[in-house]
Structures are given as C-alpha cells and as structure tokens.
PQR file of N, CA, C, O and H, with PARSE charges and radii, in Angstrom:
ATOM      1  N   ARG A   1       4.924  -7.961  11.778 -0.4000 1.5000
ATOM      2  CA  ARG A   1       4.807  -7.588  13.544 -0.0000 2.0000
ATOM      3  C   ARG A   1       4.160  -8.879  14.150  0.5500 1.7000
ATOM      4  O   ARG A   1       3.050  -9.348  13.901 -0.5500 1.4000
ATOM      5  N   ARG A   2       5.047  -9.304  14.938 -0.4000 1.5000
ATOM      6  CA  ARG A   2       5.063 -10.350  16.120 -0.0000 2.0000
ATOM      7  C   ARG A   2       4.880 -11.736  14.833  0.5500 1.7000
ATOM      8  O   ARG A   2       4.095 -12.654  15.068 -0.5500 1.4000
ATOM      9  H   ARG A   2       5.949  -8.923  15.141  0.4000 1.0000
ATOM     10  N   GLY A   3       5.578 -11.710  13.718 -0.4000 1.5000
ATOM     11  CA  GLY A   3       5.070 -13.149  12.738 -0.0000 2.0000
ATOM     12  C   GLY A   3       4.392 -12.832  11.762  0.5500 1.7000
ATOM     13  O   GLY A   3       4.402 -13.543  10.757 -0.5500 1.4000
ATOM     14  H   GLY A   3       6.216 -10.964  13.527  0.4000 1.0000
ATOM     15  N   CYS A   4       3.510 -11.480  11.846 -0.4000 1.5000
ATOM     16  CA  CYS A   4       2.369 -11.526  11.099 -0.0000 2.0000
ATOM     17  C   CYS A   4       2.940 -10.546   9.876  0.5500 1.7000
ATOM     18  O   CYS A   4       3.911  -9.794   9.957 -0.5500 1.4000
ATOM     19  H   CYS A   4       3.501 -10.902  12.662  0.4000 1.0000
ATOM     20  N   SER A   5       2.029 -10.768   8.660 -0.4000 1.5000
ATOM     21  CA  SER A   5       2.198  -9.743   7.969 -0.0000 2.0000
ATOM     22  C   SER A   5       0.822  -8.694   7.870  0.5500 1.7000
ATOM     23  O   SER A   5      -0.318  -9.059   8.158 -0.5500 1.4000
ATOM     24  H   SER A   5       1.240 -11.379   8.594  0.4000 1.0000
ATOM     25  N   TYR A   6       1.126  -7.562   7.481 -0.4000 1.5000
ATOM     26  CA  TYR A   6      -0.071  -6.431   7.444 -0.0000 2.0000
ATOM     27  C   TYR A   6      -0.454  -6.509   5.790  0.5500 1.7000
ATOM     28  O   TYR A   6      -1.596  -6.250   5.408 -0.5500 1.4000
ATOM     29  H   TYR A   6       2.052  -7.266   7.247  0.4000 1.0000
ATOM     30  N   HIS A   7       0.540  -6.862   4.933 -0.4000 1.5000
ATOM     31  CA  HIS A   7       0.558  -6.251   3.183 -0.0000 2.0000
ATOM     32  C   HIS A   7       0.420  -7.568   2.813  0.5500 1.7000
ATOM     33  O   HIS A   7       0.571  -7.590   1.591 -0.5500 1.4000
ATOM     34  H   HIS A   7       1.467  -7.071   5.244  0.4000 1.0000
ATOM     35  N   GLY A   8       0.173  -8.891   3.305 -0.4000 1.5000
ATOM     36  CA  GLY A   8      -0.262 -10.252   2.304 -0.0000 2.0000
ATOM     37  C   GLY A   8       1.273 -10.601   1.709  0.5500 1.7000
ATOM     38  O   GLY A   8       2.299 -10.126   2.195 -0.5500 1.4000
ATOM     39  H   GLY A   8       0.050  -8.873   4.298  0.4000 1.0000
ATOM     40  N   LEU A   9       1.233 -11.512   0.575 -0.4000 1.5000
ATOM     41  CA  LEU A   9       2.294 -12.132   0.278 -0.0000 2.0000
ATOM     42  C   LEU A   9       2.154 -12.135  -1.434  0.5500 1.7000
ATOM     43  O   LEU A   9       1.342 -12.921  -1.921 -0.5500 1.4000
ATOM     44  H   LEU A   9       0.399 -11.898   0.180  0.4000 1.0000
ATOM     45  N   SER A  10       2.683 -11.549  -2.033 -0.4000 1.5000
ATOM     46  CA  SER A  10       3.328 -11.636  -3.611 -0.0000 2.0000
ATOM     47  C   SER A  10       4.316 -12.061  -3.824  0.5500 1.7000
ATOM     48  O   SER A  10       5.375 -11.667  -3.333 -0.5500 1.4000
ATOM     49  H   SER A  10       3.343 -10.910  -1.637  0.4000 1.0000
ATOM     50  N   LEU A  11       4.144 -13.134  -4.759 -0.4000 1.5000
ATOM     51  CA  LEU A  11       5.373 -13.722  -5.439 -0.0000 2.0000
ATOM     52  C   LEU A  11       5.694 -13.349  -6.814  0.5500 1.7000
ATOM     53  O   LEU A  11       4.924 -13.991  -7.528 -0.5500 1.4000
ATOM     54  H   LEU A  11       3.284 -13.453  -5.157  0.4000 1.0000
ATOM     55  N   ASN A  12       6.273 -12.799  -7.353 -0.4000 1.5000
ATOM     56  CA  ASN A  12       6.517 -12.333  -8.864 -0.0000 2.0000
ATOM     57  C   ASN A  12       7.190 -13.078  -9.570  0.5500 1.7000
ATOM     58  O   ASN A  12       8.414 -13.031  -9.455 -0.5500 1.4000
ATOM     59  H   ASN A  12       6.899 -12.277  -6.773  0.4000 1.0000
ATOM     60  N   VAL A  13       6.530 -14.050 -10.578 -0.4000 1.5000
ATOM     61  CA  VAL A  13       7.251 -15.222 -10.750 -0.0000 2.0000
ATOM     62  C   VAL A  13       7.717 -14.620 -12.383  0.5500 1.7000
ATOM     63  O   VAL A  13       8.927 -14.793 -12.530 -0.5500 1.4000
ATOM     64  H   VAL A  13       5.535 -14.088 -10.671  0.4000 1.0000
ATOM     65  N   ASP A  14       7.336 -14.239 -13.107 -0.4000 1.5000
ATOM     66  CA  ASP A  14       7.304 -13.853 -14.301 -0.0000 2.0000
ATOM     67  C   ASP A  14       6.428 -12.662 -15.052  0.5500 1.7000
ATOM     68  O   ASP A  14       5.367 -12.879 -15.638 -0.5500 1.4000
ATOM     69  H   ASP A  14       6.353 -14.099 -12.988  0.4000 1.0000
ATOM     70  N   MET A  15       6.886 -11.723 -14.963 -0.4000 1.5000
ATOM     71  CA  MET A  15       5.798 -10.591 -15.202 -0.0000 2.0000
ATOM     72  C   MET A  15       6.436  -9.222 -15.584  0.5500 1.7000
ATOM     73  O   MET A  15       7.549  -8.960 -15.126 -0.5500 1.4000
ATOM     74  H   MET A  15       7.747 -11.547 -14.487  0.4000 1.0000
ATOM     75  N   ASN A  16       5.802  -8.337 -16.393 -0.4000 1.5000
ATOM     76  CA  ASN A  16       6.279  -7.009 -16.376 -0.0000 2.0000
ATOM     77  C   ASN A  16       6.237  -6.097 -15.539  0.5500 1.7000
ATOM     78  O   ASN A  16       5.274  -5.411 -15.193 -0.5500 1.4000
ATOM     79  H   ASN A  16       4.899  -8.550 -16.765  0.4000 1.0000
ATOM     80  N   LEU A  17       7.589  -6.074 -15.107 -0.4000 1.5000
ATOM     81  CA  LEU A  17       7.850  -4.913 -13.749 -0.0000 2.0000
ATOM     82  C   LEU A  17       7.725  -3.710 -13.917  0.5500 1.7000
ATOM     83  O   LEU A  17       7.650  -3.050 -12.880 -0.5500 1.4000
ATOM     84  H   LEU A  17       8.371  -6.630 -15.387  0.4000 1.0000
ATOM     85  N   GLU A  18       7.651  -2.931 -15.288 -0.4000 1.5000
ATOM     86  CA  GLU A  18       7.580  -1.573 -15.260 -0.0000 2.0000
ATOM     87  C   GLU A  18       6.550  -0.571 -14.448  0.5500 1.7000
ATOM     88  O   GLU A  18       6.869   0.601 -14.249 -0.5500 1.4000
ATOM     89  H   GLU A  18       7.712  -3.467 -16.131  0.4000 1.0000
ATOM     90  N   PRO A  19       5.742  -0.919 -14.154 -0.5600 1.5000
ATOM     91  CA  PRO A  19       4.509  -0.391 -13.494  0.2800 2.0000
ATOM     92  C   PRO A  19       4.928  -0.370 -11.916  0.5500 1.7000
ATOM     93  O   PRO A  19       4.294   0.455 -11.259 -0.5500 1.4000
ATOM     94  N   PHE A  20       5.780  -1.054 -11.280 -0.4000 1.5000
ATOM     95  CA  PHE A  20       6.724  -0.738 -10.307 -0.0000 2.0000
ATOM     96  C   PHE A  20       7.428   0.290 -10.280  0.5500 1.7000
ATOM     97  O   PHE A  20       7.666   0.865  -9.218 -0.5500 1.4000
ATOM     98  H   PHE A  20       6.296  -1.724 -11.814  0.4000 1.0000
ATOM     99  N   SER A  21       7.953   0.766 -11.618 -0.4000 1.5000
ATOM    100  CA  SER A  21       8.985   1.957 -11.358 -0.0000 2.0000
ATOM    101  C   SER A  21       8.120   3.381 -10.893  0.5500 1.7000
ATOM    102  O   SER A  21       8.581   4.503 -10.687 -0.5500 1.4000
ATOM    103  H   SER A  21       7.760   0.299 -12.480  0.4000 1.0000
ATOM    104  N   ARG A  22       6.700   2.906 -10.807 -0.4000 1.5000
ATOM    105  CA  ARG A  22       6.237   4.313 -10.578 -0.0000 2.0000
ATOM    106  C   ARG A  22       5.471   4.316  -9.179  0.5500 1.7000
ATOM    107  O   ARG A  22       4.540   5.066  -8.884 -0.5500 1.4000
ATOM    108  H   ARG A  22       6.326   1.994 -10.974  0.4000 1.0000
ATOM    109  N   ILE A  23       5.884   3.607  -8.602 -0.4000 1.5000
ATOM    110  CA  ILE A  23       5.238   3.396  -7.181 -0.0000 2.0000
ATOM    111  C   ILE A  23       6.921   2.882  -5.788  0.5500 1.7000
ATOM    112  O   ILE A  23       8.046   2.390  -5.880 -0.5500 1.4000
ATOM    113  H   ILE A  23       6.640   2.998  -8.842  0.4000 1.0000
ATOM    114  N   ASN A  24       6.144   3.348  -4.863 -0.4000 1.5000
ATOM    115  CA  ASN A  24       7.099   2.906  -3.547 -0.0000 2.0000
ATOM    116  C   ASN A  24       6.980   1.796  -3.038  0.5500 1.7000
ATOM    117  O   ASN A  24       6.615   2.072  -1.895 -0.5500 1.4000
ATOM    118  H   ASN A  24       5.230   3.748  -4.788  0.4000 1.0000
ATOM    119  N   PRO A  25       7.047   0.596  -3.120 -0.5600 1.5000
ATOM    120  CA  PRO A  25       6.588  -0.421  -2.932  0.2800 2.0000
ATOM    121  C   PRO A  25       6.907  -0.592  -1.276  0.5500 1.7000
ATOM    122  O   PRO A  25       7.973  -0.437  -0.680 -0.5500 1.4000
ATOM    123  N   CYS A  26       5.665  -0.945  -0.799 -0.4000 1.5000
ATOM    124  CA  CYS A  26       5.477  -1.017   1.003 -0.0000 2.0000
ATOM    125  C   CYS A  26       6.187  -0.006   1.829  0.5500 1.7000
ATOM    126  O   CYS A  26       6.467  -0.228   3.007 -0.5500 1.4000
ATOM    127  H   CYS A  26       4.799  -1.072  -1.282  0.4000 1.0000
ATOM    128  N   GLY A  27       6.530   1.286   1.119 -0.4000 1.5000
ATOM    129  CA  GLY A  27       6.825   2.326   1.478 -0.0000 2.0000
ATOM    130  C   GLY A  27       8.434   2.385   1.822  0.5500 1.7000
ATOM    131  O   GLY A  27       9.028   3.148   2.583 -0.5500 1.4000
ATOM    132  H   GLY A  27       6.303   1.466   0.162  0.4000 1.0000
ATOM    133  N   LEU A  28       8.936   1.311   0.994 -0.4000 1.5000
ATOM    134  CA  LEU A  28      10.485   1.112   1.588 -0.0000 2.0000
ATOM    135  C   LEU A  28      11.147   1.945   0.181  0.5500 1.7000
ATOM    136  O   LEU A  28      10.889   1.573  -0.963 -0.5500 1.4000
ATOM    137  H   LEU A  28       8.454   0.692   0.376  0.4000 1.0000
ATOM    138  N   MET A  29      12.170   3.307   0.546 -0.4000 1.5000
ATOM    139  CA  MET A  29      12.779   4.071  -0.419 -0.0000 2.0000
ATOM    140  C   MET A  29      14.256   2.879  -1.044  0.5500 1.7000
ATOM    141  O   MET A  29      14.854   1.990  -0.438 -0.5500 1.4000
ATOM    142  H   MET A  29      12.379   3.609   1.476  0.4000 1.0000
ATOM    143  N   ASP A  30      14.372   3.274  -2.126 -0.4000 1.5000
ATOM    144  CA  ASP A  30      15.389   2.682  -3.117 -0.0000 2.0000
ATOM    145  C   ASP A  30      15.429   1.178  -2.891  0.5500 1.7000
ATOM    146  O   ASP A  30      16.506   0.621  -2.677 -0.5500 1.4000
ATOM    147  H   ASP A  30      13.886   3.996  -2.618  0.4000 1.0000
ATOM    148  N   VAL A  31      14.203   0.465  -2.936 -0.4000 1.5000
ATOM    149  CA  VAL A  31      14.246  -0.957  -3.233 -0.0000 2.0000
ATOM    150  C   VAL A  31      13.372  -1.146  -4.392  0.5500 1.7000
ATOM    151  O   VAL A  31      12.244  -0.703  -4.607 -0.5500 1.4000
ATOM    152  H   VAL A  31      13.328   0.918  -3.109  0.4000 1.0000
ATOM    153  N   GLU A  32      14.200  -1.963  -5.153 -0.4000 1.5000
ATOM    154  CA  GLU A  32      13.539  -2.577  -6.667 -0.0000 2.0000
ATOM    155  C   GLU A  32      12.742  -3.794  -6.639  0.5500 1.7000
ATOM    156  O   GLU A  32      13.209  -4.865  -6.252 -0.5500 1.4000
ATOM    157  H   GLU A  32      15.117  -2.323  -4.978  0.4000 1.0000
ATOM    158  N   VAL A  33      11.592  -3.651  -7.029 -0.4000 1.5000
ATOM    159  CA  VAL A  33      10.985  -5.338  -7.360 -0.0000 2.0000
ATOM    160  C   VAL A  33      11.801  -6.103  -8.415  0.5500 1.7000
ATOM    161  O   VAL A  33      12.504  -5.590  -9.286 -0.5500 1.4000
ATOM    162  H   VAL A  33      11.213  -2.781  -7.344  0.4000 1.0000
ATOM    163  N   THR A  34      11.615  -7.278  -8.221 -0.4000 1.5000
ATOM    164  CA  THR A  34      12.207  -8.174  -8.973 -0.0000 2.0000
ATOM    165  C   THR A  34      11.265  -9.336  -9.405  0.5500 1.7000
ATOM    166  O   THR A  34      10.068  -9.091  -9.259 -0.5500 1.4000
ATOM    167  H   THR A  34      11.044  -7.694  -7.513  0.4000 1.0000
ATOM    168  N   HIS A  35      11.496 -10.203  -9.765 -0.4000 1.5000
ATOM    169  CA  HIS A  35      10.773 -11.522  -9.948 -0.0000 2.0000
ATOM    170  C   HIS A  35      11.633 -12.798 -10.395  0.5500 1.7000
ATOM    171  O   HIS A  35      12.736 -12.630 -10.916 -0.5500 1.4000
ATOM    172  H   HIS A  35      12.469 -10.402  -9.884  0.4000 1.0000
ATOM    173  N   ILE A  36      11.161 -13.946 -10.204 -0.4000 1.5000
ATOM    174  CA  ILE A  36      11.895 -15.236 -10.072 -0.0000 2.0000
ATOM    175  C   ILE A  36      12.737 -15.307 -11.517  0.5500 1.7000
ATOM    176  O   ILE A  36      13.887 -15.746 -11.536 -0.5500 1.4000
ATOM    177  H   ILE A  36      10.265 -14.083  -9.781  0.4000 1.0000
ATOM    178  N   ALA A  37      12.082 -14.852 -12.683 -0.4000 1.5000
ATOM    179  CA  ALA A  37      12.467 -15.122 -14.113 -0.0000 2.0000
ATOM    180  C   ALA A  37      13.879 -14.219 -14.138  0.5500 1.7000
ATOM    181  O   ALA A  37      14.579 -14.445 -15.124 -0.5500 1.4000
ATOM    182  H   ALA A  37      11.148 -14.495 -12.667  0.4000 1.0000
ATOM    183  N   ALA A  38      14.248 -13.508 -13.458 -0.4000 1.5000
ATOM    184  CA  ALA A  38      15.120 -12.588 -13.498 -0.0000 2.0000
ATOM    185  C   ALA A  38      16.347 -13.300 -13.410  0.5500 1.7000
ATOM    186  O   ALA A  38      17.330 -13.062 -14.112 -0.5500 1.4000
ATOM    187  H   ALA A  38      13.679 -13.325 -12.657  0.4000 1.0000
ATOM    188  N   PHE A  39      16.247 -14.483 -12.232 -0.4000 1.5000
ATOM    189  CA  PHE A  39      17.514 -15.787 -11.993 -0.0000 2.0000
ATOM    190  C   PHE A  39      17.161 -16.740 -12.354  0.5500 1.7000
ATOM    191  O   PHE A  39      17.985 -17.579 -11.989 -0.5500 1.4000
ATOM    192  H   PHE A  39      15.449 -14.676 -11.662  0.4000 1.0000
ATOM    193  N   ALA A  40      16.361 -17.206 -12.907 -0.4000 1.5000
ATOM    194  CA  ALA A  40      16.134 -18.729 -13.449 -0.0000 2.0000
ATOM    195  C   ALA A  40      15.224 -18.668 -14.323  0.5500 1.7000
ATOM    196  O   ALA A  40      14.437 -17.732 -14.179 -0.5500 1.4000
ATOM    197  H   ALA A  40      15.692 -16.525 -13.204  0.4000 1.0000
ATOM    198  N   PRO A  41      15.021 -19.526 -15.408 -0.5600 1.5000
ATOM    199  CA  PRO A  41      13.787 -20.110 -16.269  0.2800 2.0000
ATOM    200  C   PRO A  41      12.785 -20.686 -14.918  0.5500 1.7000
ATOM    201  O   PRO A  41      13.007 -21.296 -13.872 -0.5500 1.4000
ATOM    202  N   VAL A  42      11.866 -20.248 -15.439 -0.4000 1.5000
ATOM    203  CA  VAL A  42      10.635 -20.797 -14.251 -0.0000 2.0000
ATOM    204  C   VAL A  42       9.023 -20.953 -14.996  0.5500 1.7000
ATOM    205  O   VAL A  42       8.484 -20.411 -15.961 -0.5500 1.4000
ATOM    206  H   VAL A  42      11.685 -19.752 -16.288  0.4000 1.0000
ATOM    207  N   ASP A  43       8.652 -21.864 -14.114 -0.4000 1.5000
ATOM    208  CA  ASP A  43       6.866 -22.072 -14.683 -0.0000 2.0000
ATOM    209  C   ASP A  43       6.249 -21.958 -13.906  0.5500 1.7000
ATOM    210  O   ASP A  43       6.481 -22.433 -12.794 -0.5500 1.4000
ATOM    211  H   ASP A  43       9.090 -22.304 -13.331  0.4000 1.0000
ATOM    212  N   LEU A  44       5.182 -21.251 -14.218 -0.4000 1.5000
ATOM    213  CA  LEU A  44       4.268 -20.548 -13.408 -0.0000 2.0000
ATOM    214  C   LEU A  44       3.747 -21.704 -12.274  0.5500 1.7000
ATOM    215  O   LEU A  44       3.977 -21.714 -11.065 -0.5500 1.4000
ATOM    216  H   LEU A  44       4.994 -20.865 -15.121  0.4000 1.0000
ATOM    217  N   GLN A  45       3.071 -22.540 -12.975 -0.4000 1.5000
ATOM    218  CA  GLN A  45       2.424 -23.765 -12.461 -0.0000 2.0000
ATOM    219  C   GLN A  45       3.353 -24.376 -10.921  0.5500 1.7000
ATOM    220  O   GLN A  45       3.067 -24.482  -9.728 -0.5500 1.4000
ATOM    221  H   GLN A  45       2.885 -22.532 -13.957  0.4000 1.0000
ATOM    222  N   GLU A  46       4.663 -24.692 -11.845 -0.4000 1.5000
ATOM    223  CA  GLU A  46       5.707 -25.046 -10.921 -0.0000 2.0000
ATOM    224  C   GLU A  46       6.060 -24.244  -9.500  0.5500 1.7000
ATOM    225  O   GLU A  46       6.137 -24.702  -8.360 -0.5500 1.4000
ATOM    226  H   GLU A  46       4.895 -24.606 -12.814  0.4000 1.0000
ATOM    227  N   ALA A  47       6.232 -22.983  -9.947 -0.4000 1.5000
ATOM    228  CA  ALA A  47       5.810 -22.083  -8.809 -0.0000 2.0000
ATOM    229  C   ALA A  47       5.037 -22.094  -7.852  0.5500 1.7000
ATOM    230  O   ALA A  47       5.378 -22.170  -6.671 -0.5500 1.4000
ATOM    231  H   ALA A  47       6.170 -22.611 -10.874  0.4000 1.0000
ATOM    232  N   LYS A  48       4.021 -22.026  -8.237 -0.4000 1.5000
ATOM    233  CA  LYS A  48       2.183 -22.215  -7.606 -0.0000 2.0000
ATOM    234  C   LYS A  48       2.285 -23.165  -6.501  0.5500 1.7000
ATOM    235  O   LYS A  48       2.128 -22.898  -5.309 -0.5500 1.4000
ATOM    236  H   LYS A  48       3.744 -21.965  -9.196  0.4000 1.0000
ATOM    237  N   SER A  49       2.685 -24.783  -7.235 -0.4000 1.5000
ATOM    238  CA  SER A  49       3.058 -25.829  -6.258 -0.0000 2.0000
ATOM    239  C   SER A  49       3.851 -25.900  -5.527  0.5500 1.7000
ATOM    240  O   SER A  49       3.733 -26.778  -4.671 -0.5500 1.4000
ATOM    241  H   SER A  49       2.814 -25.000  -8.202  0.4000 1.0000
ATOM    242  N   LYS A  50       4.732 -25.250  -5.507 -0.4000 1.5000
ATOM    243  CA  LYS A  50       6.326 -24.935  -4.911 -0.0000 2.0000
ATOM    244  C   LYS A  50       5.709 -24.281  -3.436  0.5500 1.7000
ATOM    245  O   LYS A  50       5.786 -24.713  -2.286 -0.5500 1.4000
ATOM    246  H   LYS A  50       4.828 -24.537  -6.202  0.4000 1.0000
ATOM    247  N   LEU A  51       4.964 -22.848  -4.087 -0.4000 1.5000
ATOM    248  CA  LEU A  51       4.810 -22.074  -2.966 -0.0000 2.0000
ATOM    249  C   LEU A  51       3.568 -22.448  -1.762  0.5500 1.7000
ATOM    250  O   LEU A  51       3.562 -22.099  -0.581 -0.5500 1.4000
ATOM    251  H   LEU A  51       4.902 -22.497  -5.021  0.4000 1.0000
ATOM    252  N   LEU A  52       2.547 -23.274  -2.502 -0.4000 1.5000
ATOM    253  CA  LEU A  52       1.521 -23.856  -1.919 -0.0000 2.0000
ATOM    254  C   LEU A  52       2.431 -25.284  -0.957  0.5500 1.7000
ATOM    255  O   LEU A  52       2.194 -25.427   0.242 -0.5500 1.4000
ATOM    256  H   LEU A  52       2.553 -23.557  -3.461  0.4000 1.0000
ATOM    257  N   ALA A  53       2.883 -25.705  -1.288 -0.4000 1.5000
ATOM    258  CA  ALA A  53       3.823 -27.056  -0.647 -0.0000 2.0000
ATOM    259  C   ALA A  53       4.553 -26.423   0.521  0.5500 1.7000
ATOM    260  O   ALA A  53       4.532 -27.130   1.529 -0.5500 1.4000
ATOM    261  H   ALA A  53       3.076 -25.589  -2.262  0.4000 1.0000
ATOM    262  N   ALA A  54       5.305 -25.068   0.662 -0.4000 1.5000
ATOM    263  CA  ALA A  54       5.934 -24.569   1.596 -0.0000 2.0000
ATOM    264  C   ALA A  54       5.141 -23.784   2.319  0.5500 1.7000
ATOM    265  O   ALA A  54       5.510 -23.583   3.476 -0.5500 1.4000
ATOM    266  H   ALA A  54       5.322 -24.494  -0.157  0.4000 1.0000
ATOM    267  N   LEU A  55       3.973 -23.192   1.894 -0.4000 1.5000
ATOM    268  CA  LEU A  55       3.037 -22.793   2.970 -0.0000 2.0000
ATOM    269  C   LEU A  55       2.690 -23.803   3.940  0.5500 1.7000
ATOM    270  O   LEU A  55       2.944 -23.617   5.130 -0.5500 1.4000
ATOM    271  H   LEU A  55       3.673 -23.356   0.954  0.4000 1.0000
ATOM    272  N   LEU A  56       2.100 -24.916   3.507 -0.4000 1.5000
ATOM    273  CA  LEU A  56       1.385 -26.338   4.225 -0.0000 2.0000
ATOM    274  C   LEU A  56       2.373 -26.479   4.842  0.5500 1.7000
ATOM    275  O   LEU A  56       2.183 -26.449   6.058 -0.5500 1.4000
ATOM    276  H   LEU A  56       1.894 -25.067   2.541  0.4000 1.0000
ATOM    277  N   ALA A  57       3.828 -26.692   4.391 -0.4000 1.5000
ATOM    278  CA  ALA A  57       4.378 -27.284   5.370 -0.0000 2.0000
ATOM    279  C   ALA A  57       4.981 -26.094   6.735  0.5500 1.7000
ATOM    280  O   ALA A  57       5.158 -26.426   7.907 -0.5500 1.4000
ATOM    281  H   ALA A  57       3.982 -26.716   3.404  0.4000 1.0000
ATOM    282  N   ARG A  58       5.142 -25.079   6.312 -0.4000 1.5000
ATOM    283  CA  ARG A  58       5.085 -24.082   7.727 -0.0000 2.0000
ATOM    284  C   ARG A  58       3.749 -23.509   8.497  0.5500 1.7000
ATOM    285  O   ARG A  58       4.066 -22.886   9.510 -0.5500 1.4000
ATOM    286  H   ARG A  58       4.998 -24.809   5.360  0.4000 1.0000
ATOM    287  N   TYR A  59       2.295 -23.570   8.256 -0.4000 1.5000
ATOM    288  CA  TYR A  59       1.478 -23.341   8.777 -0.0000 2.0000
ATOM    289  C   TYR A  59       0.338 -24.531   8.628  0.5500 1.7000
ATOM    290  O   TYR A  59       0.193 -25.157   7.578 -0.5500 1.4000
ATOM    291  H   TYR A  59       2.038 -24.077   7.433  0.4000 1.0000
ATOM    292  N   ASP A  60      -0.263 -24.705   9.532 -0.4000 1.5000
ATOM    293  CA  ASP A  60      -1.391 -26.067   9.779 -0.0000 2.0000
ATOM    294  C   ASP A  60      -2.612 -24.855   9.407  0.5500 1.7000
ATOM    295  O   ASP A  60      -3.275 -24.152  10.170 -0.5500 1.4000
ATOM    296  H   ASP A  60      -0.145 -24.197  10.385  0.4000 1.0000
ATOM    297  N   LEU A  61      -2.593 -24.937   8.050 -0.4000 1.5000
ATOM    298  CA  LEU A  61      -3.675 -24.221   7.229 -0.0000 2.0000
ATOM    299  C   LEU A  61      -5.038 -24.655   7.771  0.5500 1.7000
ATOM    300  O   LEU A  61      -5.991 -23.886   7.647 -0.5500 1.4000
ATOM    301  H   LEU A  61      -2.054 -25.508   7.431  0.4000 1.0000
ATOM    302  N   GLU A  62      -5.173 -25.739   8.314 -0.4000 1.5000
ATOM    303  CA  GLU A  62      -6.893 -26.362   8.468 -0.0000 2.0000
ATOM    304  C   GLU A  62      -7.232 -25.527   9.705  0.5500 1.7000
ATOM    305  O   GLU A  62      -8.304 -25.910  10.172 -0.5500 1.4000
ATOM    306  H   GLU A  62      -4.399 -26.364   8.415  0.4000 1.0000
ATOM    307  N   THR A  63      -6.702 -24.538  10.385 -0.4000 1.5000
ATOM    308  CA  THR A  63      -7.372 -24.222  11.348 -0.0000 2.0000
ATOM    309  C   THR A  63      -7.469 -22.674  10.875  0.5500 1.7000
ATOM    310  O   THR A  63      -8.042 -21.952  11.691 -0.5500 1.4000
ATOM    311  H   THR A  63      -5.830 -24.227  10.005  0.4000 1.0000
ATOM    312  N   LEU A  64      -7.127 -22.210  10.003 -0.4000 1.5000
ATOM    313  CA  LEU A  64      -7.243 -20.709   9.726 -0.0000 2.0000
ATOM    314  C   LEU A  64      -8.505 -20.590   9.056  0.5500 1.7000
ATOM    315  O   LEU A  64      -8.907 -19.487   8.688 -0.5500 1.4000
ATOM    316  H   LEU A  64      -6.661 -22.796   9.341  0.4000 1.0000
TER
END
C-alpha cells in the first residue's frame, strides 16, 4: 500500500519448500512458493550480499 509492505520481505534462496504446501502464502490462492535454487545454482552468502546491496541502492537506510 502506497509503496510499503505490510508483510516484510522473504527471499527463499535454497530451502525445503514442503511446509509451504500446507499454507496459503499471503492469502493468495493458487500461488506456489519457489526459491532461487530452482532456477540457478546459488550461494547463500552471495545472495545475501546482492540483496543487501540492492536494498542499500534503493533506500537511504541510514534515515530509518
């Protein structure tokens, strides 16, 4: 809403997605949860660094 998330941020890198088969993520019907590893090999630390860099580039986190 107005550019703000009420649910936070989740980035699934390489994990067991089975528990998500028992819930309705974010109340969305017929939506599947996935992770980066389903598309390409990924290193958790590299994903973490890239996400942090992207967030820092997008937002002035010093003012939060």
